N, C-alpha and C positions, 0 to 999 in steps of 0.2 A: 806605172805604179806610183811613181813620185807625183805625177800630175793628179792621180786619183786621191792620194793622201792630202795634197794641197787643196783640192776641192773640198774635202771634208773639213779641213782646218778653216777655210774661208766660210763654209756653211755654219760652223760653230760661231764665228764672229757675227755673221748675219743674224743668226738666231738670238744672240745676245741683244742685238739692236731691236729685233722684233719683240723680244720679251719686254724690253724697256718701253716699247711703244704699245704694249698690250696686244700684240698680234700673235697669231699661232705660230708654233715652230714648224720648220720644214725638215723633211727627212730625205735621204738619198741613198741609193744602193748602186754599186758598180760591179759589173762583170768584166773580167779581163781574160783574153785568150790570145794565143798566137797560132798561126798556121797560114796555109795558102788561101788566098781570097781573090776575088775579081773586084776591081775598083775602077770607077769611071762613070761616064755618062751611059746609062743603060735604058733601053726602051726603044720606041719608034721615033720617026722624024717628027710626028705630031705631038708626042708626049714622051719626054725622057727626063731623067733626073740623075744627078750625081749621087752614087750610092756605092755600097760595098755588099757583096753577097758571097756565100760559101758556108761550108760546114763549120769553119772556125768562128764565123760571125754568129751563126745560129747558137753554137755552144756558149759564146760570150753572153748572148741574150738570156739563155737559160740560167747561166751562173748569176746574172744580175737578179733574177727572180728568186733563185734559191737562197740568196742572202736572207730573205724574209723568214725562211724556215729555221735558220741557225741563229738569227738575231745578230748577224754580222753586217758590215757595210761594204767590204770589198772582198770578192772571191776571184781567184784566178785558176785557170786550167793547168794541167801538168806541164806542158811545154813552156808556158810563160813562167811557171814556178821554177823549172830547171834553169831557165835563162837568167832569172833574178837571184838564184841561190848565191849566197855569199855576200850579196849587196843589200838584200832586204831581209827583214824579219818576217818569216812566213810560218804559219801554223798548218801542218798537214791536217786537213779538216775531215776528209771522208773519201770514200770511193763511191761514186754514184753512177747510175744510169739515168740520163735525162730523158724526158718524153721524146719519143721518136728515134732513140738510139739504142742499140743492143750492146755496144762496147762500153765497158766501164771506164770512167775517167777519174783519176785522182785529182782532188781539188784542194786548194790552199787558201787560207785567210791571209790577206796582206795586212800585217800589223804596223809596220813602219820601216824606217831605214835602219840598217844594221847598227850604227853607232848609237841609236836611240834606246836600245834594249837595256832594261834594268835587271838586277839579280833576282828580284821578286818575280818579274815577268818571265825570266828564263826558267825559274823553278816551276811556275804554273804551266808553262808550255811543255816542260819535260814531263810533268805529272799527266797532263792531257795526252801527250804522246804515248805514255805507258798505258793509259786507259784505252786509247784507240788501237794499240797493238793487241791488247787482250780482246777487244771487241772484234777486230778483224779475224782473230783466231777462233772466234766462237765461244770464248770464255766470258759469258755475259755476267755471271755473278761477281767475279773479281773486278770486271770492268765497271760494273755498277758501283762497287765500293769506291773505286777511284773517282768516278764522275760525281758521286755524292759529296766527296770532299771538296769539290770545286763548284758548289751549288750557286755561287755568285756569278758564274760564267755561263752566258746563254747557250753556247754550243754544248757545254757539259750537261746542262739540263736536258737538252735534246737527246743526247746519248743516254742519259740516265733513263729517260722515258722509253727510248727504244729498247734498252736492255731489259727493263721490266716487261715490255711487250714480248720480246723474244724469249724471255724465260717462261712466260705463260703460254707462248705459241712457238715452240721450238721449230726452226726451219729444217726441212728435210735435207736440203743440199746447200748449206750456207757457204757462200763464196766471199763474204765480207763486204758485199756491195749492196747499197741501198738504192732502190729503184723509185724514181719520182714519176708519178703518173699525170701530173699537171704541169703546165708551163710556168 
């Protein structure tokens, strides 16, 4: 997570240089996950490559792509989030089912290192958490009120949009989990 945050920091510096040179800005999204994987030279004797495979890798790849949906840069899975708790500032973002999976995964946005958090940021994160708890409980109207107060926050706009949709289309068996059907 620290390496991912450093990558974003260096990308900001690079984009400043690009802007000064009249070049377009670059973007980056990162998915982080922990779990059992197979790593090493994989393939046949004629063609092999050093790689990593496994469900944990597939989920990390899906999390990288999901960043686009939330307007975030770094998302981690639940195990990685638990492992970093207390050392990193994480925002519980959602419970999702990614394409190809039936089991829900709680995901977190990686915000920064613990000592970097400000009082304003802490208040915003606490307000977002309140909205997410209401949303998970199926209380879409009060959740919408919370997310609307955080209109400058991309994930809050996503949840406000979802709450409006779910109020107009009440789910029959809400479990608090959003299912993504694309990679």
